[in-house]
C-alpha positions in Angstrom: 0.0 -0.3 0.2 1.8 3.7 -1.3 2.1 6.2 1.0 0.3 9.9 0.8 3.0 12.2 -0.2 1.6 15.9 0.2 4.6 17.5 -1.3 4.2 15.7 -5.0 0.2 16.0 -5.0 -0.5 19.4 -3.9 2.1 20.7 -6.5 0.2 18.6 -9.0 -2.9 19.7 -8.7 -2.0 23.3 -8.0 -0.2 22.9 -11.7 -3.3 21.4 -12.7 -5.8 23.6 -11.6 -3.4 26.9 -12.7 -2.9 25.4 -16.5 -6.6 24.6 -16.8 -8.0 28.1 -15.2 -10.9 25.8 -13.7 -11.4 28.5 -10.9 -12.0 31.3 -13.8 -15.3 32.7 -13.3 -17.0 34.1 -16.7 -20.7 35.2 -16.8 -23.5 32.5 -17.3 -26.4 33.3 -16.9 -28.1 30.1 -17.1 -26.3 29.6 -13.3 -27.1 31.5 -10.3 -24.2 33.5 -8.8 -22.4 33.4 -5.9 -19.6 36.5 -5.3 -17.5 35.2 -1.8 -14.5 38.2 -1.2 -12.1 38.3 1.0 -10.9 41.6 3.0 -7.9 41.7 0.2 -4.8 42.4 2.2 -1.9 44.5 2.3 1.1 42.8 1.4 4.0 44.1 4.0 7.3 42.9 3.7 6.9 40.2 6.4 4.4 38.4 4.4 1.6 36.3 5.6 1.4 34.2 9.0 -0.6 31.2 9.9 -3.4 34.2 11.5 -4.2 35.3 8.6 -5.1 32.0 6.9 -8.0 31.2 8.6 -10.0 33.8 7.0 -8.8 32.5 3.3 -9.5 28.9 4.4 -12.8 29.8 5.1 -13.9 32.0 2.2 -11.9 28.6 0.1 -14.2 26.3 1.4 -17.1 28.6 0.8 -16.6 29.0 -2.8 -15.1 25.4 -3.6 -19.0 24.2 -1.8 -20.9 26.6 -3.6 -19.5 25.3 -6.7 -20.2 21.7 -5.8 -24.1 22.9 -5.2 -24.2 24.3 -9.0 -23.6 28.0 -8.6 -21.5 30.2 -10.8 -18.4 31.3 -8.2 -16.5 34.5 -8.2 -13.5 34.3 -5.7 -11.2 36.9 -6.4 -8.2 38.4 -5.3 -5.8 41.5 -5.2 -4.1 43.8 -3.4 -4.6 47.3 -1.0 -0.7 48.1 -1.8 -0.9 52.1 -1.4 -0.4 53.5 2.3 2.1 54.5 5.1 4.5 51.7 5.7 5.4 51.2 2.0 5.9 55.0 2.1 8.3 55.2 5.2 10.3 51.7 3.9 11.1 53.6 0.7 12.3 56.4 2.9 14.2 54.1 4.7 15.8 52.4 2.1 15.5 55.1 -0.8 13.7 52.1 -2.9 10.6 53.2 -4.7 7.6 52.1 -2.9 6.3 50.5 -6.3 9.6 47.9 -6.2 8.8 47.0 -2.6 5.4 46.8 -3.0 5.8 44.7 -6.3 8.4 42.3 -4.4 5.5 41.8 -1.1 2.8 40.8 -3.5 4.9 38.3 -5.1 5.9 37.0 -2.1 1.6 36.4 -0.9 0.9 35.8 -4.1 3.3 32.3 -3.9 2.2 31.8 -0.4 -1.3 31.8 -1.1 -1.1 29.7 -4.1 0.5 27.0 -2.1 -2.5 26.8 0.2 -4.5 25.7 -3.2 -6.8 28.5 -2.8 -9.3 28.5 -5.8 -8.7 32.2 -6.8 -9.8 33.5 -10.4 -6.1 35.0 -10.4 -7.4 36.4 -13.7 -9.0 39.2 -12.1 -5.5 40.4 -10.0 -5.1 43.4 -9.7 -3.4 46.1 -7.1 -4.6 49.7 -6.0 -1.7 50.9 -6.8 -1.7 50.2 -10.2 -2.5 53.4 -12.4 -5.0 51.1 -14.2 -6.8 50.8 -11.1 -6.4 54.1 -9.6 -7.7 55.7 -12.6 -11.6 54.8 -11.6 -10.7 55.7 -7.9 -10.3 58.9 -9.2 -12.9 59.3 -11.5 -15.3 57.9 -8.8 -13.7 61.3 -6.4 -14.8 63.4 -9.5 -18.3 62.2 -9.4 -18.5 63.0 -5.4 -17.2 66.2 -6.1 -19.9 66.7 -8.5 -22.7 65.7 -6.4 -20.9 68.4 -3.8 -19.6 65.7 -1.6 -16.1 66.6 -1.9 -15.4 69.9 0.2 -12.1 71.6 1.4 -12.1 73.2 4.9 -9.7 73.8 7.9 -10.0 71.0 10.4 -8.0 70.1 13.4 -6.3 66.5 12.8 -4.1 64.1 14.3 -0.1 65.9 12.5 2.1 63.7 13.5 6.1 66.1 12.5 8.3 63.1 12.2 6.6 61.6 9.7 5.1 65.3 8.8 1.7 63.5 7.5 -1.9 63.6 8.7 -3.0 60.2 10.7 -6.2 58.9 11.1 -7.3 57.9 14.0 -7.0 54.5 13.5 -3.3 55.4 12.9 -2.6 56.2 16.5 -2.2 54.4 19.7 -1.9 56.5 22.9 -1.0 59.5 21.1 1.5 58.2 19.1 2.1 57.2 15.3 1.7 53.2 15.4 4.4 53.5 12.0 7.6 54.9 14.3 5.9 55.3 18.1 6.3 59.2 17.7 4.2 61.9 19.0 0.8 62.8 18.0 -0.2 66.6 17.9 -3.7 68.4 17.2 -3.2 71.1 14.9 -5.7 72.7 12.1 -5.1 71.9 8.5 -6.9 72.5 5.2 -7.9 69.0 4.3 -10.2 67.7 1.0 -13.5 66.2 3.2 -16.0 63.5 2.1 -19.6 64.3 3.7 -20.7 61.0 4.7 -23.1 62.8 7.6 -25.0 63.2 4.7 -25.9 59.3 4.5 -25.8 59.1 8.1 -29.3 58.0 8.5 -29.4 55.7 5.5 -26.1 54.0 6.8 -27.9 53.1 9.8 -31.4 52.2 8.4 -30.1 50.1 5.9 -28.0 47.3 8.2 -31.8 46.0 8.7 -31.0 45.1 4.9 -28.1 42.6 5.5 -27.2 39.9 7.2 -24.2 40.8 9.2 -23.8 39.5 13.1 -25.9 41.9 15.5 -23.0 43.0 17.3 -21.5 44.6 14.5 -24.4 46.0 13.8 -24.4 47.9 16.6 -20.9 48.8 16.1 -21.8 50.8 13.1 -24.9 52.3 14.8 -22.9 53.3 17.7 -20.0 55.3 15.7 -22.4 57.2 13.7 -24.1 58.0 16.9 -27.5 59.7 16.4 -29.0 61.6 18.7 -31.8 63.4 19.1 -32.3 66.3 21.2 -32.3 70.1 21.3 -29.8 73.0 20.3 -29.9 75.7 22.7 -28.3 79.2 22.9 -26.3 81.0 25.4 -24.7 84.2 24.9 -21.8 85.2 26.4 -21.6 88.4 28.5 -18.7 90.4 26.8 -18.5 89.4 23.3 -22.1 89.0 22.9 -21.4 85.7 20.6 -23.7 83.2 21.1 -22.7 79.6 22.0 -24.4 76.6 20.7 -24.8 73.9 22.8 -26.4 70.0 21.6 -28.1 68.1 24.4 -30.1 65.5 24.5 -31.8 66.6 28.1 -32.8 70.1 27.0 -35.1 69.0 30.0 -32.6 69.6 32.7 -31.8 73.2 31.6 -32.4 74.3 34.8 -29.5 72.6 36.0 -26.9 73.5 34.1 -24.5 75.7 36.0 -21.7 75.7 33.9 -20.8 75.9 30.0 -17.6 73.7 29.2 -15.7 73.9 25.4 -14.1 71.4 23.4 -10.3 72.8 23.4 -11.0 73.1 19.7 -13.7 75.1 20.1 -13.3 78.6 17.7 -14.9 80.5 20.4 -11.9 80.3 22.7 -9.4 83.0 21.5 -12.1 85.5 21.1 -13.7 85.0 24.9 -10.8 84.2 26.8 -10.1 87.1 29.3 -6.1 88.6 29.4 -6.1 87.1 33.0 -6.6 83.8 32.1 -4.8 83.9 28.5 -1.6 82.2 29.5 -3.5 79.3 31.3 -5.8 78.7 28.8 -2.6 78.4 26.5 -0.9 76.1 28.1 -4.0 73.8 28.8 -4.0 73.9 25.0 -0.9 72.6 24.5 -1.5 70.3 27.5 -4.5 68.7 25.1 -2.9 68.7 21.8 -1.5 65.1 22.2 -4.5 63.3 23.2 -6.2 61.0 21.3 -10.2 61.3 21.4 -10.1 57.4 23.1 -8.1 59.1 25.9 -9.6 62.4 26.5 -13.2 60.1 26.6 -12.5 57.5 29.3 -14.7 57.7 31.9 -12.2 56.3 34.2 -9.5 59.7 33.6 -9.5 62.2 35.7 -11.0 65.3 34.8 -8.6 68.4 34.0 -10.1 71.8 32.8 -9.7 75.1 32.9 -12.1 78.6 33.4 -12.2 81.1 30.2 -12.9 83.9 32.4 -15.5 84.7 30.8 -19.4 83.9 31.6 -22.6 82.9 29.7 -26.3 84.2 30.2 -28.5 81.6 31.0 -31.1 81.2 28.4 -34.1 81.3 31.0 -33.2 82.5 34.4 -30.8 84.9 33.0 -28.3 84.1 35.5 -24.6 83.9 34.9 -22.9 81.0 34.4 -18.7 80.4 34.0 -17.4 79.1 31.0 -14.6 76.6 31.2 -12.6 73.7 28.7 -11.8 70.7 29.1 -10.7 67.9 26.8 -13.8 65.2 27.5 -15.9 67.9 25.3 -14.9 66.6 21.8 -15.3 69.2 18.9 -16.3 65.9 16.5 -19.6 65.7 18.7 -22.6 67.5 18.8 -21.4 71.7 18.3 -18.1 71.5 20.2 -19.9 72.7 23.1 -22.0 72.0 26.0 -24.4 72.5 29.1 -23.1 71.0 32.6 -25.7 69.6 34.5 -23.5 67.9 37.2 -26.2 67.0 39.5 -27.3 64.3 36.6 -24.2 63.8 34.6 -21.4 62.1 36.4 -18.8 63.6 34.4 -20.1 66.6 34.7 -20.3 65.9 38.5 -16.9 64.9 38.7 -15.9 67.7 37.5 -17.8 69.9 39.2 -16.4 68.4 42.7 -12.4 68.9 41.3 -13.2 72.4 40.6 -16.2 73.4 43.3 -18.7 74.4 40.7 -22.5 74.8 41.7 -24.6 71.4 41.8 -28.2 71.9 41.4 -30.8 68.6 41.5 -33.3 69.1 38.8 -34.9 65.5 39.2 -36.2 64.4 42.9 -34.7 61.1 43.3 -38.2 58.5 43.6 -36.9 55.9 46.6 -38.7 53.3 45.2 -36.5 53.1 42.1 -33.2 53.0 44.2 -31.4 49.7 44.3 -28.5 48.3 45.9 -26.3 48.8 43.2 -27.0 52.7 43.7 -26.3 52.6 46.6 -22.7 53.4 48.5 -21.2 51.3 51.1 -24.0 51.4 54.4 -25.8 54.1 52.6 -29.9 54.0 52.4 -31.8 55.0 49.6 -33.3 58.2 51.8 -30.2 59.2 52.5 -28.9 59.1 48.6 -31.9 61.2 47.8 -30.6 63.9 50.7 -27.4 64.0 49.0 -28.7 64.4 45.3 -31.5 67.4 47.1 -28.1 69.0 48.7 -26.1 69.3 45.9 -23.5 65.9 47.1 -24.2 63.2 44.7 -25.4 62.5 41.4 -28.6 61.3 40.3 -28.1 60.1 36.3 -31.9 58.5 36.2 -35.4 59.5 35.9 -38.2 60.8 38.4 -40.5 64.2 38.2 -38.9 67.9 37.6 -38.0 70.0 40.5 -36.5 73.1 40.8 -37.3 74.0 36.9 -39.6 77.4 37.6 -39.0 80.7 36.2 -41.6 83.4 35.3 -43.5 82.0 31.7 -41.5 79.0 31.9 -42.3 76.1 34.5 -41.0 72.0 34.6 -41.8 71.3 38.2 -44.1 68.5 38.8 -43.5 67.0 34.8 -42.1 63.6 34.0 -39.1 63.5 31.5 -41.0 63.2 28.2 -43.2 65.7 28.9 -40.8 68.2 30.2 -38.4 67.4 27.1 -41.3 68.6 25.1 -42.1 71.3 26.7 -38.9 73.1 26.7 -38.3 73.0 23.6 -41.5 74.4 22.7 -40.6 77.7 24.8 -36.9 77.8 23.3 -38.4 77.6 20.0 -41.3 80.4 21.1 -38.6 82.3 22.6 -36.0 82.1 19.6 -33.2 80.4 22.1 -33.1 76.9 21.0 -34.8 74.4 18.5 -35.2 70.5 17.9 -31.9 69.0 17.0 -30.8 65.6 15.8 -27.0 65.3 16.1 -24.3 62.8 15.0 -21.0 61.5 16.4 -20.0 60.7 12.6 -17.8 63.3 11.2 -17.6 64.0 7.8 -14.5 61.9 6.5 -10.8 63.3 6.4 -10.1 62.4 2.6 -6.5 63.8 2.1 -3.1 62.5 3.0 0.1 64.3 2.9 2.2 61.6 1.7 3.7 60.1 -2.1 2.3 56.7 -2.3 -1.4 57.3 -2.4 -3.8 58.3 -4.9 -3.3 62.3 -6.3 -6.5 64.0 -5.9 -7.1 64.9 -9.2 -7.8 68.9 -9.1 -6.5 72.1 -10.4 -6.5 75.1 -8.0 -6.6 78.4 -10.4 -5.5 82.0 -9.1 -8.8 83.5 -8.4 -9.3 80.8 -6.5 -12.1 78.8 -8.3 -10.9 75.1 -8.9 -11.3 72.1 -11.5 -12.0 68.6 -11.5 -10.1 66.7 -13.6 -12.5 64.9 -16.6 -12.2 61.0 -17.6 -9.4 62.0 -20.4 -7.2 63.3 -18.2 -6.9 60.5 -15.9 -5.2 58.5 -14.3 -3.2 61.6 -13.1 0.2 60.1 -12.0 2.5 61.3 -9.2 5.9 62.8 -10.1 9.0 60.7 -9.9 11.0 61.1 -7.3 14.0 59.7 -5.4 13.1 61.7 -2.0 10.0 60.8 -1.0 10.1 62.4 2.5 7.0 64.9 3.0 8.3 68.9 2.5 9.3 70.8 5.3 6.4 72.8 5.3 4.1 69.5 6.1 2.6 69.4 3.0 3.5 66.2 0.5 6.5 65.1 -1.2 4.7 65.8 -4.4 4.7 69.9 -3.6 8.5 69.6 -3.8 8.4 69.4 -7.7 7.2 72.6 -9.3 7.0 71.7 -12.6 4.8 68.6 -11.8 2.7 71.6 -9.6 2.9 74.4 -11.7 1.2 73.9 -15.4 -0.9 75.1 -17.7 -4.3 73.9 -17.9 -4.4 72.4 -21.4 -8.4 72.9 -21.0 -8.8 76.3 -20.1 -5.7 78.3 -21.0 -5.3 79.2 -17.3 -1.9 79.0 -15.3 -3.0 76.0 -12.3 -1.8 74.3 -9.2 -2.1 70.4 -9.6 -3.2 69.4 -6.2 -0.3 68.3 -3.9 -2.4 66.1 -1.0 -3.1 62.0 -1.8 -6.1 60.5 -0.4 -6.0 57.8 1.9 -5.4 53.7 1.7 -9.5 54.0 2.7 -9.5 55.1 -1.2 -8.9 52.2 -3.0 -10.4 49.7 -0.6 -13.7 51.5 -0.8 -14.8 49.7 -4.4 -12.7 47.2 -5.2 -15.3 44.6 -4.7 -17.0 46.5 -8.2 -13.8 46.5 -10.0 -13.5 42.4 -9.5 -16.4 42.4 -11.4 -15.1 43.8 -14.9 -11.2 44.2 -13.7 -10.0 44.5 -17.3 -12.3 47.2 -18.7 -10.5 50.0 -20.0 -13.4 52.2 -20.9 -15.0 51.6 -17.9 -14.8 51.2 -13.8 -16.9 48.2 -14.8 -19.8 47.1 -17.3 -23.4 47.3 -16.5 -23.5 43.8 -17.6 -21.0 42.6 -15.3 -22.4 44.9 -12.7 -25.8 43.3 -12.8 -24.7 39.9 -13.0 -22.0 39.8 -9.9 -23.5 42.2 -7.5 -23.8 42.5 -4.8 -21.2 40.3 -2.9 -23.1 37.7 -1.6 -20.3 36.4 1.6 -17.7 38.8 2.6 -15.2 38.0 5.1 -12.8 39.9 6.9 -11.4 40.6 10.2 -13.6 42.4 13.2 -11.1 45.8 13.7 -12.1 46.6 10.3 -15.8 45.9 10.7 -16.4 49.5 11.5 -14.6 52.1 9.2 -13.9 49.8 6.4 -17.2 49.1 5.7 -19.2 52.2 6.7 -16.3 54.0 4.0 -17.4 51.4 1.7 -21.5 51.6 2.0 -20.8 55.3 2.1 -19.3 55.2 -1.7 -21.9 52.5 -2.9 -24.8 54.4 -1.5 -23.3 57.1 -3.8 -22.9 55.3 -6.4 -26.2 53.6 -5.9 -27.8 57.4 -6.2 -26.1 58.3 -9.1 -27.3 54.6 -11.0 -24.2 53.7 -11.2 -24.8 50.4 -8.8 -28.4 48.2 -9.3 -28.0 47.8 -5.6 -28.6 49.5 -2.7 -25.8 48.0 -0.2 -22.6 46.2 -1.5 -22.2 43.3 0.9 -25.2 41.2 1.5 -23.4 38.5 4.3 -20.7 39.8 6.1 -18.9 37.1 9.1 -15.3 38.0 10.5 -12.8 35.3 11.5 -11.7 34.9 15.3 -8.4 36.4 15.9 -5.2 33.3 16.2 -3.0 33.9 19.4 0.2 32.5 20.3 2.9 32.4 23.4 5.4 36.1 22.5 8.0 36.1 25.0 8.3 40.3 25.8 11.6 41.7 27.4 11.0 43.6 30.9 13.2 46.4 29.2 10.8 46.8 26.1 10.1 44.6 22.6 9.9 41.3 22.4 12.0 38.2 21.9 11.7 35.4 19.0 11.5 31.9 20.6 13.3 29.1 19.0 11.1 26.9 20.0 7.6 27.8 22.1 6.5 24.5 22.5 9.6 23.6 24.5 11.4 26.5 26.3 9.6 28.6 28.9 10.3 32.1 30.3 12.9 30.6 32.7 15.5 29.9 29.6 14.8 33.0 27.7 15.7 35.0 31.0 18.7 33.2 31.2 19.9 33.5 27.7 19.0 37.6 28.0 20.4 38.2 31.5 16.9 39.9 31.8 13.3 39.2 33.1 11.3 37.6 29.8 7.4 37.3 30.7 5.4 34.8 28.3 2.3 36.1 27.1 -0.7 34.6 24.9 -1.2 37.6 22.1 -3.1 38.1 19.0 -0.4 36.5 16.4 1.7 39.4 14.9 5.5 39.4 12.7 6.4 42.4 15.0 5.6 40.7 18.1 7.7 37.7 16.5 5.1 34.7 17.3 3.8 35.0 14.0 4.6 31.7 12.1 4.8 31.3 8.3 2.9 29.2 6.7 5.6 28.0 4.5 7.5 26.0 7.4 3.7 24.3 7.9 3.2 23.8 4.2 6.8 22.1 4.2 6.1 19.7 7.3 2.8 18.6 7.5 1.2 19.9 3.6 -1.8 23.1 2.8 -4.6 20.0 3.1 -3.3 19.7 6.8 -2.7 23.6 7.5 -6.2 24.2 6.2 -7.7 21.2 8.1 -6.1 22.6 11.4 -6.7 26.2 11.1 -10.6 25.4 10.9 -10.2 22.5 13.5 -8.9 24.5 16.3 -12.6 25.8 16.9 -15.3 28.1 16.5 -14.7 30.1 12.9 -15.6 33.4 14.4 -14.0 32.9 17.8 -10.5 33.4 19.2 -8.3 30.3 18.6 -4.6 29.4 20.0 -2.2 28.4 17.8 -0.2 25.2 18.5 1.6 23.6 15.3 2.3 19.7 17.1 -1.3 20.2 16.7 -1.4 20.3 12.7 0.2 16.8 13.1 -3.0 15.4 14.3 -4.9 16.6 11.2 -2.1 15.5 9.0 -2.3 12.0 10.5 -5.8 12.0 10.0 -5.5 12.7 6.0 -3.3 10.0 5.8 -5.7 7.2 7.5 -9.0 9.0 4.9 -6.3 7.7 2.0 -5.1 4.3 3.2 -9.3 3.6 2.8 -8.7 4.5 -0.9 -5.7 2.9 -1.2 -6.6 -0.3 0.8 -7.1 -4.1 -0.4 -10.2 -4.1 1.4 -12.0 -1.6 -1.6 -15.2 -3.1 -3.2 -17.6 -2.7 -6.4 -20.2 -4.2 -3.9 -23.0 -1.9 -1.7 -23.1 -2.1 1.9 -26.3 -1.2 3.7 -23.8 0.0 7.1 -21.2 2.0 4.6 -23.9 3.7 3.1 -26.1 4.8 6.2 -22.3 6.1 7.3 -21.7 7.9 3.9 -25.2 9.3 3.7 -25.2 10.9 7.5 -22.3 12.2 6.7 -22.9 13.9 3.7 -26.3 15.5 6.0 -24.1 16.6 8.5 -21.1 18.5 6.8 -23.4 19.8 4.3 -25.5 21.7 7.1 -22.3 22.5 8.6 -20.8 24.3 6.1 -24.2 26.3 5.2 -23.9 27.5 8.5 -20.0 28.2 8.6 -19.7 25.8 11.6 -15.9 24.4 9.8 -14.8 22.6 13.1 -17.7 20.3 13.8 -18.1 19.4 10.0 -14.4 18.0 10.6 -15.1 16.3 13.8 -18.1 14.5 11.9 -15.7 13.4 9.2 -13.2 12.1 11.8 -16.2 10.2 13.5 -16.8 9.0 9.5 -13.3 7.5 9.6 -13.1 5.5 13.0 -16.3 4.1 12.3 -16.0 3.2 8.3 -12.5 1.7 9.1 -13.9 -1.0 11.5 -15.9 -2.4 8.5 -15.0 -5.9 6.6 -15.1 -3.9 3.4 -15.2 -0.2 2.0 -17.5 -0.1 -0.7 -16.3 2.4 -3.3 -19.4 4.6 -3.8 -19.8 5.4 0.0 -16.4 6.4 -0.9 -16.7 8.8 -3.3 -19.0 10.6 -1.2 -17.0 11.3 1.8 -14.4 12.2 -0.7 -16.4 15.3 -1.4 -17.4 16.1 1.6 -13.5 16.5 2.7 -12.9 18.3 -0.9 -13.5 22.1 0.3 -11.6 21.4 3.0 -8.3 19.7 1.9 -8.9 20.0 -2.2 -5.4 18.4 -3.2 -5.6 15.3 -1.2 -9.2 14.7 -1.9 -8.7 15.5 -5.9 -5.8 12.6 -5.5 -8.4 9.9 -4.3 -11.6 10.8 -6.4 -8.3 10.1 -9.1 -7.7 6.8 -7.3 -10.9 5.8 -7.0 -11.2 5.8 -10.9 -13.1 9.5 -12.0 -11.7 11.5 -14.4 -13.0 14.5 -14.6 -11.9 17.4 -11.6 -14.4 17.4 -8.2 -14.6 21.5 -8.5 -17.9 21.0 -10.6 -18.8 17.6 -9.8 -22.5 17.9 -8.1 -22.4 17.1 -4.6 -24.1 13.8 -3.8 -27.6 13.7 -2.7 -28.8 12.4 0.7 -31.5 9.4 0.8 -33.4 10.0 3.7 -34.0 6.4 4.6 -30.2 6.4 5.4 -31.3 9.0 8.2 -33.6 7.0 10.1 -31.5 5.4 13.4 -32.5 1.7 12.8 -30.6 0.9 15.9 -30.8 2.3 19.7 -28.4 2.1 22.6 -29.8 0.3 25.4 -28.5 0.7 29.1 -28.1 -2.0 31.3 -28.4 -1.5 34.9 -27.9 -4.2 37.9 -29.6 -2.5 41.1 -30.3 1.2 39.2 -26.3 1.1 38.3 -24.8 1.3 35.1 -23.5 -1.6 34.1 -23.3 -1.4 30.2 -24.4 0.1 27.0 -25.7 -2.7 24.0 -26.5 -1.5 20.6 -28.9 -3.0 19.5 -32.2 -3.1 16.6 -35.1 -0.9 17.6 -38.3 -2.5 18.9 -35.6 -5.4 20.6 -38.4 -6.8 23.3 -37.5 -7.4 26.9 -36.8 -11.2 27.0 -34.7 -11.0 23.9 -32.7 -8.0 25.9 -32.6 -9.7 28.6 -31.2 -13.3 26.9 -28.2 -11.0 25.5 -27.4 -9.3 28.9 -26.7 -12.3 30.2 -24.3 -12.8 27.7 -22.2 -9.4 28.7 -19.1 -9.7 30.2 -19.5 -6.7 32.6 -23.4 -7.9 33.0 -22.1 -11.9 34.0 -20.2 -11.2 36.9 -23.1 -9.4 38.5 -26.1 -12.4 38.3 -24.6 -14.8 40.9 -27.5 -13.9 43.1 -31.3 -14.4 42.0 -32.8 -11.9 40.0 -36.1 -11.2 41.8 -37.8 -8.4 38.9 -36.5 -7.1 35.8 -37.9 -3.2 34.9 -37.8 -2.5 30.4 -38.0 0.9 29.1 -38.9 0.0 25.9 -35.8 1.1 23.4 -34.3 2.4 26.3 -33.4 0.4 29.8 -33.3 -2.8 31.0 -33.0 -2.3 34.9 -32.1 -6.0 36.3 -32.9 -6.1 39.7 -30.9 -9.3 41.5 -31.1 -10.2 45.4 -29.0 -8.6 47.7 
């Protein structure tokens, strides 16, 4: 009996698949389509690690399975190849980013092909290819023409060392993720996309897609729609209006001070001379903090008094105006009315700076539970503390202390108080009902070289012209120095001959836009280009888009599940409104794969130590080796933490099929998993056992009822599991099948063929080989799934529990309907039962198809 050689077989089938282009997708109106997409990768120099392989394996299983079901499957792959990492590498090495990017792409492609993924490689492209970004620039022109792209000065995250604007996602603890350099907030003129115009639709249309509920909530919370009121307060000296947004206008009588965001435009105008230095020092102090740091509930509240006061719109009282970093310019109006009696953040701030606290809701003692009370405190004591301004009550009740002249809310509940105060504000022109969003317009420009040039011309009179299609793609100038300019502008600005031109369409002097697009731009619409990647006249044809879109299954990492998906949905909706796409949503079904974790060895002095063998060597070994303490921690697999395992070495030792199988067997697809290289060998052994059945001398053409029962049940289980993306349980069922099948006297070929078909989506190389060994000439790729005969799913055997005096002594698998006398006769012959029958049997208790309890004399 020959042994399975994974190296030989996997190379053989990868060559066959590539030469026959068996996975090439073509429009076929006679077949239902299924479009399966991975979040396409950014090709870093480190290459893939096995953590990346999880999602790609999952989509490949679904692609192969859907072909078996008769679907016309589109499963493409490409590269998200613009971005800051490539630019920084180019700056360090003085190598053009196009060169390093192409090298990285070649590495990734080789790795993915070695895993046998069934991509249609004829559709491959990179976002940094001018043939692709010509159409990214074209989409920008459509956004501009629709009034959704504009320029404005905005406070942005700016890294002086990298000399570029950074997105929030590119910053961690006030420093750039790349390089760890300090990041400050500063105003810079930027291109911005008006995503807020689509905020409501981005929320409402989530009902139309099949996404995990927690992901939908993340998107809804990010958009942060709030219904409330805008209220005008007038500053005493300058008479400037400070408009606040609040979801609780009913608490207006409890507003004892205003708080402005450190970025608020009125700060300079209203701050008194006496407070200028203190205010300026505070603004410098807050400039390096991220929004996340500023809004942490546990952080110590900081702030500074402007010296200015505002007039309360109802009472006419003067209330102080403060600045504090827990208020963000990106939410509401960048200013709040502080109601410390009923907002915990405001209360902490008021306590620290000794500001007034006025209760405007009377706590109902009957609603107070133990969680609201301090140790030893009673409900009555809490109520008294609230009324005295010594405790916060962030709950409802009846309104109190809220009456002045023609405005009284006292005695009302929350909803009536909100309605009544908004009516009063609108009648007196001091406020209005309003909706606010946490979502801000999308900051779209970057001061980088390695990105899509923005196709805009600026004229001397301040006007602009968007480039037309025949002027695209707009290519960047060739450079040897990719560093941004000293004034913070992109490297493009350092080439005057590229920047300053005579516009050939108007004949006027013009300057090209020197900012480039963010990396998000290319990944916002790549799923559309995959439908028609070689079209030179259009971004996609109507025919291709109508057939392939929308994406039926999209799989990616949870970390990109909010912003990337939101930006792509925004662009798609704009394209839908322009009648350029036929679907309202781009991704019908979305699933994310769980994170793969592995041991990392962290040095006490910082950084990580690369373990030679993370299974056998522990902290003590490394501590001795490095003469400093080493901590073993389980972290997300990452090349930067030196715990990323390359798929190359696993494929070499165990084979691609074994790796694919282990990736799916580690646990549920969407859950966190812990990598263990040694455990891959278990999957390798399973595949060897499967192969041994096919080449066994026990193989037969004869039918077998028992074999068919096992194979039909296997098909039924695995089909259901794959459809639910429960890949780990599907593999478990296949392992159980092998354990049972191997016990048979003969191995019927037809039953084995059925089982090989179920293995195929998971381990396609060995499955194709076994299929061929069993006499089949055509590839498994489009061979229909076996049909399940439901008769084989009915249990004709049951497991009887055999008890002696109520204690379980044995179990017996027998035909359903076995009667008591027959069961007793058989039980008396079981070795685990015989030894307890040396005494007189008093009686037997029989439960049909379940149990026989033999009661013997004690």
